[in-house]
Every structure is written in structure tokens, then in C-alpha cells.
N, C-alpha and C positions, 0 to 999 in steps of 0.2 A: 600186171592185171587188171583185168577188166573187171572195170566196177559200172555202177548206172551211167552214171554223168556222160563216161566213154559210150555207151551204147547208145544212149538220147542223142549224141553229134552228129553216129555213124546215122541214126534214120533221120534226123534231122537232113544229111545230108545226103539220103537217099532220098526224101520225100522232101523235099526243103518248102511243100505246102502245110506240112504241118506244123502247128502254132503260128503260123501267119495267117491264116484264115480264119482264126476264128476255133483251129481241134490243140486243144491242151495234152501233153502227152505226159508219160509220169512213168517212172521204172525201178523195180525193185527188185530186191532179190528174194523169191516163194519158195523157204526153207522148206514150208509141206513138202511141193511139189519139185525140190529139184532145179528150181528156172527160173528165168527173167519175166517178173512179168512185167507186158506192157499194159496199159490203161490209154485209152485216147477218151478225150470228152468234150459235146459239144453240144451247143443246145441247151444243154439239163441231163444232154445222156452221156451215159461212161458208159463203154466196151471195155473188155479186157481181153487178151489173150495170154500163151504161154510160151516163149522161147524155150529150147533146149539149148542147156550152155554149151552146147559144139557147134549150135549153130551160130549161136552167138562169137562164141570165139573165130568158128571160119569166115566170121563176114566182118568184125574188127583188123585183122591180120591181111583179111583183102585173097584171103585164097577162094573163098566160095559166098552169093550171097544168098542165094536163091532162096535157103530156109527161112532164112528173118526176111528177105525179102517176102515170099509171098504172103506170111503170117502175116506182115505191116498189110499190105494191099489188098487183101481181105477186110481186116478190120477199119482201116480207114473207108476201104467202099462202103460197108455194111452202115459206119454211121453218120457217111454222105445220106446215104437212100434214107434213115429212118430223122434225120435232120430237116426233109425235103417236106 
């Protein structure tokens, strides 16, 4: 069973600077969108994206992390650019 802690750990494994350079990470399942909501916080800014369950499952099982990786990279880039 994939849960938010597993997804957080996977994101931090792929992007080790999240959490260590002042970026806070939160993950929760959003029932309304039937997807995982990933939220990054830095310097008072909050940005959120949704990760499809199929993309999260594929990354957790080491099949394919492209979908999750692209979404998190874009989210991280946006929060970094907004924080300067």
C-alpha cells in the first residue's frame, strides 16, 4: 500500500535538496481530484501540484519516475524562482 510517507521519502530520494534547503514538503491524497497533492513551501510561498496515482505507483515500484519527477521538478523550479 502506497501512503503519503512513502511518496515523501521517494520525492526526497529523487530530490534530496527538498527539505534540506528550506523547502518544506507535504503530501496528502486529495479525494476530490483522486490524486496525490504535493505541496512545497519556501519563504512564505506555497505551491501545489497533483500527481496521478498511476504515476506515484510507478515511481514507488521503480518502474518509471518520469511523471512524478517532471511534476516535482517544475514545482521546485517555480518555488525557487519565486523565492529569489
